[in-house]
N, C-alpha and C positions, 0 to 999 in steps of 0.2 A: 553597527546595526545588526540585530539578530537575523538569523536565517533559520528556517525549519525544513527538515526533510520528513515527509509523511509517507508511511507505507500502509496501504490498505489491502487486505487479503480476505479471501472468502473464509468463513468459519469452517472448521473441520466438520465433515459430514454434508456440506453443501456441495451439490454437483457442480462441476466446472466444465461445461461443454467446450469453452474456448481452450482450456488446458488440454482436454482430450484431443481436440483437433491439432494442436501444436505437437502433442505427443505422437500422434499418428504420422504427421509430416516428418518429424525427426526420425522415427523408426524407418519410414520409407526412404529416407536419405542415408540410411546406413548407421545411424547412431543407436545401435541395439542396446548398449548399456543403460540408456535412459529408461527408467521404470515408471515415472509419474511426472506430470507437469501441472502446476497450479499457476494461474495468471492473476496478477493483481494490478494495483495502481501505485505509481510513485509520483508524489507532488512536492515541488519545491516552492517555498514561500520566502519572500524577503520583506522585512518590516522597516518602517521608519524608526528613528532612534527611540528605544525603550529598553527596559531591562529584559534579561533572558527569562526571568520569572513571569513578567507580564506577558511576554510572547508565548510562553508555554501554556499559560491559562487561556489565552486567546486561541491557540491551536487546538487545544482540547475541546473547546467550545465549537470551533469550526468543524472539527471531525464529527462531533456528536450531532450537529445540526445540518451539515451539508455534505462533507467530503466522504463520509462512510455511511452505508446503510446498516444501521445497528442491528437489524433483524438477521442479516446474512453475512455481514462483514465484521472483521476485527481491524483495529488500527494500532499503530505504534508510531512514535515520532521522536525526533531528536532536535534540540534547539542549540545552535552554536552562535558565537559572536561573529 
């Protein structure tokens, strides 16, 4: 049965206030080498029996319709058996 891992991240140039908050916290904890933080989403999907190709088409559609905001986010995914 196919499984998919979906990674959703903000597009370059889009402000990331959550990332800035994490960065400030890391710096205050003494992790000075960290220069920037971007926060995204990680989604795991498990499918009923189907081909990897069918699952990939479905994941692409899911991302474009629901999982990613196409105006401010990019996505990538990988489908495995």
